[in-house]
C-alpha positions, 0 to 999 in steps of 0.5 A: 303542131301536127305529129308527123309520125302518128302512131301505128298501133291499133286501138285496143279492142273494146269489150263490154263489161256486161257481156264479159260478166254474163258470159262465164256465168252461162256454164256455171248456170247450166252446171248448177241447174244440172246439179239441182235436177240430178239431186232431184232425180236421186231423191225421187229415186230413193223414194220410189217403191222399187221393192213393191214393184218387184213384188208385184212383178213376181206376183203377176208372174205367178198369177199368170203361171198358175191361172188358166190362159183366157184365149179364144179363136179370133175372129170370134168371141168368149165370155169370161168372168173378170174382176175389177181391173184392166184387160189388155186383148191381143192376138198371137202370130204363132201358138197352139190352141186345143191341138192346133197351130194358128199362124197369123200375119202380124198386119191383121186389124181386128175390131174389138167389142166388149160388153158387160152382162147388161149388154152395155158396150165398154170403152175401147182404147185401141193400141193397134202399133204395140207388139211384143216378141214371144218365144216360138216352138219353131226354130227361127220363127219369131212369134209376136203378140199384137195388142189390139186394145185395152179396156177398163173393167169397172166392176166384177162380172162376166164380160163378152170379148169379141174380135172380128176382122175387116171386110175382105180380110180372112185369117185365124189367130188366137186371141189372148186376154191379159188382166192387171187387177185393180190393186195392181193398177194402183201400185203401178199408178203410185209408183209412175210419178216418182219413177218418171221424176227420177228418169227425167231428173237424172236424164235432164241433170245429166245432160245439163252437166254435160252441156255446162261442162262444154260451156265452161270449157268454150268460155275458158277457150274464148278468154284465152284467145281474147287474152292472147289478142289483147296481148298481141296488140 
């Protein structure tokens, strides 16, 4: 016989066993990955030579304070006896040299040339967008060091440094040459990788932990909503 009163109850929703088993693992996986990254960051932070970096910073500050600044008027040139290392050539927008104050725009475009004692031209790494704020003797007036370029000094000796302006430009500024010695470069290079790994590990681990926590919370909300819907039906 045909059932005259068919059941009006809606069929229960079908849930994929594979998807239900996979979903809760997403949040846990993110949490585990975050913990692993954070632990790696902590390990790299522990092996980073922080004391050596601090000693290097103090040593460089003392060296800069005790040595005569390597400066000249730009456009112009000067010859300096440099040790092996790396120099950074910049010009200052507001400073005094030999009793004269020089004010310049921070938008000047200098062309840098460095030659050794044999006249060989050194390779220049241009960094025209790097700037650093400096203290100024004029209240309320900022002073800026604008990095022109960096040069690796392969061996000790005299080097000629020249700064010239482009066509249709006229201004004067004080050029400053900052030296990083070879042993300081080695210390910085040795510390760079663990420092970078520590920051990436801690930052990435924190992000994954946050994302994993949010995912676990959303998964719980989804399971709760599915359970309520199942009970209603």
